[in-house]
C-alpha positions in Angstrom: -44.6 13.2 0.2 -44.9 9.5 -0.6 -43.3 8.2 -3.8 -42.3 4.9 -5.3 -38.6 4.2 -5.9 -36.7 1.3 -7.4 -35.1 -1.2 -5.2 -32.1 -3.5 -5.8 -29.5 -5.5 -3.9 -27.6 -2.3 -3.1 -30.4 -0.5 -1.3 -32.7 -3.4 -0.2 -31.3 -3.2 3.3 -33.1 0.1 3.7 -36.4 -1.6 3.2 -35.6 -4.8 5.1 -38.4 -4.2 7.7 -41.0 -4.2 4.9 -39.9 -7.3 2.9 -41.6 -10.6 3.1 -39.6 -13.7 4.2 -39.9 -15.1 0.7 -38.6 -11.9 -0.9 -35.6 -11.8 1.4 -34.8 -15.5 0.6 -35.0 -14.8 -3.1 -32.8 -11.8 -2.8 -30.2 -13.6 -0.6 -30.0 -16.6 -3.1 -29.8 -14.4 -6.2 -33.2 -15.4 -7.6 -34.9 -12.8 -9.9 -37.2 -10.7 -7.9 -38.8 -7.4 -8.7 -38.7 -4.9 -5.8 -40.4 -1.5 -5.5 -39.8 0.7 -2.4 -42.1 3.3 -0.9 -40.5 6.4 0.7 -41.8 9.4 2.6 -39.4 12.3 2.3 -36.6 9.8 1.5 -37.4 7.6 4.5 -38.2 4.0 3.6 -41.8 3.2 4.6 -43.0 0.3 2.5 -42.3 -2.2 -0.3 -43.9 -4.4 -3.0 -42.1 -7.5 -4.3 -42.8 -10.3 -6.7 -41.6 -12.4 -9.6 -42.7 -13.8 -12.9 -44.4 -17.1 -12.2 -44.6 -17.8 -15.9 -44.2 -15.8 -19.1 -47.6 -14.3 -18.6 -48.3 -14.3 -14.8 -46.6 -12.0 -12.3 -47.0 -13.1 -8.6 -46.8 -10.6 -5.8 -45.1 -12.2 -2.8 -45.1 -9.2 -0.5 -46.8 -5.8 -0.1 -46.5 -3.7 3.0 -46.9 -0.1 4.1 -45.7 1.1 7.5 -48.7 1.9 9.8 -47.7 5.5 10.3 -48.1 6.4 6.6 -51.2 4.4 5.8 -54.4 6.0 4.4 -52.2 8.2 2.2 -52.3 6.1 -1.0 -49.0 4.5 -0.6 -50.2 0.9 -1.5 -52.1 2.3 -4.5 -48.9 4.0 -5.7 -47.0 0.7 -5.4 -49.6 -1.2 -7.4 -49.9 1.5 -10.0 -46.1 1.5 -10.5 -46.1 -2.3 -10.8 -48.9 -2.1 -13.4 -47.0 0.4 -15.5 -43.8 -1.7 -15.4 -45.6 -4.9 -16.4 -47.5 -3.1 -19.2 -44.2 -2.8 -21.0 -44.3 -6.6 -21.5 -47.1 -7.5 -23.8 -46.9 -11.1 -22.7 -48.0 -10.4 -19.2 -51.7 -10.9 -18.8 -52.3 -11.0 -15.0 -51.1 -10.2 -11.5 -51.7 -12.8 -8.8 -51.4 -12.7 -5.0 -52.1 -15.4 -2.4 -52.0 -15.0 1.4 -53.6 -16.1 4.6 -56.0 -13.8 6.4 -54.9 -14.1 10.0 -56.3 -10.9 11.3 -57.1 -7.2 10.8 -53.9 -6.6 8.8 -54.8 -9.2 6.2 -58.5 -8.2 6.2 -57.5 -4.7 5.3 -55.5 -6.1 2.4 -58.5 -8.0 1.2 -60.6 -4.8 1.1 -57.8 -3.0 -0.6 -57.4 -5.5 -3.4 -61.1 -5.6 -4.0 -61.1 -1.8 -4.4 -58.2 -2.1 -6.7 -60.3 -4.2 -9.2 -58.7 -7.6 -8.3 -61.0 -10.5 -8.6 -61.1 -13.1 -5.8 -60.4 -16.7 -6.9 -61.0 -20.0 -5.1 -57.6 -21.0 -3.5 -56.1 -24.3 -4.7 -55.8 -25.7 -1.1 -57.4 -24.4 2.1 -55.6 -23.0 5.1 -57.8 -23.7 8.0 -58.1 -21.7 11.2 -59.9 -22.5 14.4 -59.7 -21.2 18.0 -58.2 -23.4 20.7 -61.6 -23.4 22.5 -63.3 -24.7 19.4 -60.6 -27.3 18.7 -61.4 -28.9 22.1 -64.8 -29.9 20.6 -63.1 -31.9 17.9 -64.7 -35.3 17.3 -61.3 -36.9 16.9 -60.3 -35.7 20.4 -63.6 -36.5 22.2 -63.3 -40.1 20.9 -59.7 -40.4 22.2 -59.0 -42.6 25.1 -55.8 -44.3 26.2 -52.5 -44.1 28.0 -50.3 -41.2 27.1 -47.3 -42.7 28.9 -45.3 -43.2 25.7 -45.9 -39.6 24.5 -43.1 -37.1 25.2 -42.9 -33.4 24.5 -40.0 -32.1 22.4 -38.9 -30.1 25.5 -38.4 -33.4 27.4 -37.0 -35.3 24.4 -33.2 -35.7 24.1 -31.8 -33.6 21.3 -30.4 -36.7 19.5 -34.0 -37.9 19.0 -35.1 -34.6 17.5 -32.0 -34.7 15.2 -33.0 -38.2 14.2 -36.4 -36.9 13.0 -34.8 -34.2 10.9 -32.2 -36.6 9.5 -34.8 -39.2 8.5 -36.7 -36.7 6.5 -33.8 -34.7 5.1 -32.1 -37.9 3.9 -35.2 -38.7 2.0 -35.2 -35.3 0.4 -38.3 -34.1 2.3 -37.3 -31.2 4.7 -39.7 -31.0 7.6 -39.6 -27.2 8.1 -37.4 -24.3 7.2 -36.7 -23.8 10.9 -34.9 -26.0 13.4 -36.8 -28.2 15.8 -34.5 -27.5 18.7 -35.0 -23.7 18.6 -36.9 -21.0 16.6 -40.7 -20.7 16.6 -41.4 -24.4 17.3 -43.1 -24.7 20.7 -41.2 -27.6 22.2 -43.6 -27.8 25.2 -46.7 -28.6 23.0 -44.9 -30.4 20.1 -45.1 -34.1 20.9 -43.7 -37.4 19.8 -44.3 -41.0 20.5 -41.0 -42.6 21.5 -40.3 -46.2 20.9 -36.8 -47.2 22.0 -34.4 -44.9 20.2 -36.9 -43.8 17.5 -39.9 -41.4 17.2 -42.3 -43.1 14.8 -45.0 -40.5 15.3 -45.0 -36.8 16.1 -46.8 -33.5 15.9 -44.9 -30.2 15.3 -46.6 -27.0 16.5 -45.0 -23.6 15.9 -45.9 -20.3 17.6 -46.1 -17.9 14.6 -47.2 -14.3 15.0 -49.3 -15.0 18.1 -51.1 -18.0 16.6 -50.3 -21.7 16.8 -49.6 -23.5 13.5 -49.8 -27.3 13.2 -46.8 -27.6 10.9 -46.7 -31.4 10.6 -48.6 -34.4 11.9 -46.8 -37.7 11.0 -46.9 -41.3 11.9 -45.4 -44.4 10.4 -48.0 -46.9 9.2 -47.5 -49.1 12.3 -48.4 -46.1 14.6 -51.1 -44.4 12.5 -53.9 -45.4 14.9 -52.2 -43.4 17.6 -52.3 -40.1 15.9 -55.6 -39.0 17.7 -53.9 -39.7 21.0 -50.9 -37.7 20.0 -53.0 -34.8 18.9 -55.0 -34.9 22.0 -51.9 -34.8 24.2 -50.7 -31.7 22.3 -54.0 -29.9 22.5 -54.3 -30.7 26.3 -50.8 -29.2 26.8 -51.7 -26.1 24.7 -54.8 -25.6 26.8 -52.5 -25.2 29.8 -50.3 -22.7 28.2 -52.5 -20.5 25.9 -55.8 -18.7 26.2 -58.9 -20.3 24.6 -59.2 -17.6 21.9 -55.8 -18.5 20.5 -56.0 -19.2 16.8 -54.8 -22.6 15.6 -54.0 -23.0 11.9 -53.5 -26.0 9.6 -52.2 -25.7 6.0 -53.3 -28.3 3.5 -51.1 -29.3 0.6 -53.0 -32.2 -1.0 -56.4 -33.9 -0.8 -55.1 -36.3 1.8 -54.0 -33.5 4.2 -57.2 -31.6 3.6 -59.2 -34.7 4.6 -57.1 -35.1 7.7 -57.6 -31.5 8.7 -61.3 -31.7 8.2 -61.4 -34.8 10.3 -59.5 -33.1 13.1 -61.9 -30.1 13.0 -65.0 -32.3 13.1 -67.7 -30.5 15.2 -65.6 -27.3 15.3 -66.5 -23.9 14.0 -63.6 -23.4 11.6 -62.8 -21.1 8.7 -60.7 -21.2 5.5 -58.3 -18.3 5.9 -56.6 -18.6 2.5 -57.2 -15.8 0.0 -56.3 -15.7 -3.7 -56.7 -12.6 -5.9 -56.0 -11.9 -9.6 -55.9 -8.7 -11.7 -56.2 -9.3 -15.4 -54.7 -6.9 -17.9 -57.0 -6.0 -20.8 -56.3 -4.7 -24.2 -55.0 -1.3 -23.1 -53.4 -2.4 -19.8 -55.5 0.0 -17.6 -54.0 1.3 -14.5 -55.4 0.0 -11.2 -58.1 2.1 -9.5 -59.2 3.6 -12.9 
C-alpha cells in the first residue's frame, strides 16, 4: 500500500533516486528544504521536495513517483500531504512549481497539475526547444559565410585554454556552469571556441543533457561579437554529423537580451517554449487538492 512518510537528512539516502538535483544540493549544503517520501510496503518509491520562497509562497522543486507504482494515486497523496502541512501556517497563500516540458514525463506532470486544480501561469522567461533539423533552417545560419579556420572544438583545445575560460568568469564572480568544461555533460566535440593566440574571446558551450542538446552559453567579447553566427554555424554543423535530425536542442533565456538572441537564432524555425509555470492558491478554508 502506498503511503507518505516524512523525510530528513537521516533517511534521505533511501529516496536519493527520486530527489531533484536542486533538492540534493540544498540538503547537502544544509539549506532548509521540506521533504516528503512515498513508500510502497516500506520500499521508497517517490518524493516531493520544496522550500518557502517567501513567507507566503511555497515552491516545489521536485516531485517524482517511480514508474512501477504510477496510476495508484501516489503523486496525489504527496500533494495532499503537502497541502495539509502548509495549511498549518496561515501565512502561506500559494504553492508554485516551474519546470521544463522536455517530453512525455513532463507532459504527464502538466496534465496531473491541471487535474489537481493548479492554474497555469505565464513563465517569466522562455525556455526554447527546437529540433536539430529545424535549427538548420535558422536565418542566422543560412546567412553565415566565412572561414572557420580559427574555430576549434573543445575536444581539440588544450586544457589550459578551457581553464582560462573558467578562470576569467569565476574571477569576475560569474560562474559559467555548475559542471566542468573538461568533463561531465559538456559535449566537447560540438562545443566550440574562437582562439586568438592564447585566449578564447568567443565560444559556445553545448551540453548533452537527458538525450537533448542544451546551448548553455554563447559568449563573445565585443571585438568578436560579429563572429558569433559563424561560431554557432560551426557547432551546429558538427552536431549534424553526430546526432540525428530529431534531436531536441534547447536554449534557456535569463533576460530580455538573451531572449532576443535566442529568437534571432531560431529565425525561420518551428520552435516551442517548453517552460511551464503552475500555481495553487489556498483559499479561506485551505481546501485539499483534488476536492
